[in-house]
Structure formats: structure tokens, C-alpha cells
N, C-alpha and C positions, 0 to 999 in steps of 0.2 A: 261358524265356523271358519269356514274357508274363504272367507272374505276379509278383505285388507282395511287398517281399520285408519280415518287418516287423521291423526292427529287434529286438533281445534289450536286455533294462535290462541298462546295467555295473554293476558291481560296485562297490560300493563303494571308496574309494583313501584310506588314510590313515589317521589316525586314527578309531571308530568309539568312540565311545560308549556304555554297555549303559542300557537302560529302566531308568526309573526303578522301580525297587520303593514299593510302601508299602504303610506297615501300620497295621492300625489299633488306632485309641487308644479308654481305656478312662475310662468319664463319672464322674466324679465330683459326686453328688449331695450339695447343700451343704440345712440345715435355713434354712427362710425366716426370718426374722428382723425386724423391723416398723422399715421404715425412718423414721430421726430425720426432726422435718418441717423441708420446703430453708426455708432466711432469710430474706426478704424483700424482694426487690432494687426495686430502681424503676426501672421500664419503658427502656429506652435506646433515643430514635429508629432512627431507620429507617437515613434520612442524618446525619450530621450540618454543621453549619449551617454556612454564612462568614461570617466576618467581613472585613470589605473594612477597612483602618485609609484616613484619608485618605492616605498615600501611597502605597500601598496604588491604588488607585484615580486615581490625580493620572502613575503611573505607569502605567498600562492606556490610559488615554487617551493617556501621549505618544505606546505602541506602537503605539496603532491607529491612530494619526494619523501614527506615519512609517509604514508600512507600506499606507499608501493613497496618501499621497504615494512612493513607491514605487514604485506598484503603478502609479499611476498614470504616473509618469516614464514608465517601464517601452511602455506604451499608448502613449504620445503621440509616443515616439519611432519605435517603429514604426512606426507611420500614419506619420510625416515622411518614414519610409523609403521607403516602397508612396509617398505621393503624390512625392518626387523623382523616384524609379523612372519611372514612368509619364508623369513630364513630359520626362524624357530621352529616353526613348521615343519620342512625341510631337515629340518631334521632330528626331530624328534620322530618325524615318520622312517627315519635311518636305521634308530637305537630300536623301534618297533619291531621292524623290520627284519633287520640282527636278532633283536632279541628271540623271536615265531625264528628262521628261520635255522637257527642255535639249536631249538629248543627238539625242531622235526629231527632234527644228524643225532639227537641222545636219545631216541626212542625209536 
């Protein structure tokens, strides 16, 4: 009753593929020949240089300026939203405080 039962390995179901058989291959040896001299090729630089045309420079500057303006507008609008929310919460707190103090003076 208190002895653990070890589960048996289940048998595979469905299609079972047989193991692949590896057959040895024969090695053919060739007689060494003298290689022809390699043609001289000019060395290729590791990284190609990027050449910017004046139009590409103007496009890059324009797109960079647009990105800075859009990001700045988003950040300023978020800051303005936080400031307006803070001011409205402060006004609500003042109104509630004055209502509570006026209620206390009447009684």
C-alpha cells in the first residue's frame, strides 16, 4: 500500500521510423597538381564608405527636425496634462475643505 509504483514506459503509437543506416563510403585519392597562380585583385575595404548627396543631407536634417518637434510636442502635452490635473485636484481639495469647515461651524 505504501510502496510507490514506478510508471512503465509507454509504447510508441502511430508510425515508427526505423533508424537510419549509415554506409561507409570509399575515399578516392587524386594526384596533387600544381595550382595556377591566383590573379592579383585590389583589396576591398572592410566597410564601404557612405556618400551623402546634398539632397540626402537635407532630407536627414528635415526628418530629424520633424522627429524632435513631434517628440517635444508629445512631452509638452503630457506635462500640460499633468499640470492641469494637479491644479484641478487642488481646487477640488479646497472646495471640499471649505464645505467641511462650513458644515462644522453651523452645528
